[in-house]
C-alpha positions, 0 to 999 in steps of 0.5 A: 265726780263726788265719788272720785273726790271722796276716794281722793280724800280717803286715800291721801296718806301724808295728811290726816283728814278728819270730819268733825261734828259741831261738838268735835266728834269724829265723823270721818277718817282717812288713810292718812289719819290712820297712818299718822294717829294710829287708830283705825276708823272703827276705833275712832269714829264717834270719839271726840278729837280731844283724844289727840291732845296732851293733858296740858293742852286739855287743861288750857281748853285748847281744843275748844279754843280752836273750834271757837276760832274756826267757828268765828273766823272760818279757820284755826291753825296751830302747831304743837305736840299731839298724841298717837294711839300708842302714846307716842308724840308727834309734832302736828300742824293742824288746820280746822275749817268750819263747814256750813250748810247752804243756809249758813248753819254750822254743820261741823269742821274739817281738820287737816293734820300733817306730821312735821316731827322730823322738821321740828327735830331738825329745827330744834337741832339747828337751834341747839347747834346755833346756841353751842356755836354762840357759847363756843364763840364767847369762850374763844373771845374770852381766851383771845382776851386772856391771850392778849393780856398775856402777850402784853405782860410778856412784852412788858416784862421782856423790855425791862431786861433789854433796857438794863442791858442797853444801859450797861452796854453804854 
């Protein structure tokens, strides 16, 4: 049963499933992690998981904050840009869960990451389209207002000659 469980975790491809020690060093790496992040197990095991974070996240100490949150609350969730081995970026949704031994002592963390880059791109495209539509709506409202003003002026200007014709026609 335990062997089947480990086999299942190892072969999951849609999720990067990583085991970290209490300091955030990578202890275990599944197929999904290799596919999403680009590193083989031999290249990455023993390195710290901070390797996946962007410079701005590191300067804000985000990895440390996530580990602390997981340690204090049991888990931490976050979405943001992450870095692959080749330097390309992907939008990752992560969950870090604190792991404890039978006496309640922290023994490390499990870190599950899902690549949601396509979902993020679709959401961003929808936001851009909504903004463009809003801008076009404002432009149409402005043009409609100008058209109404023009129609009023034309109507007023045409009434004056008609009144004069009526007066001369009497």
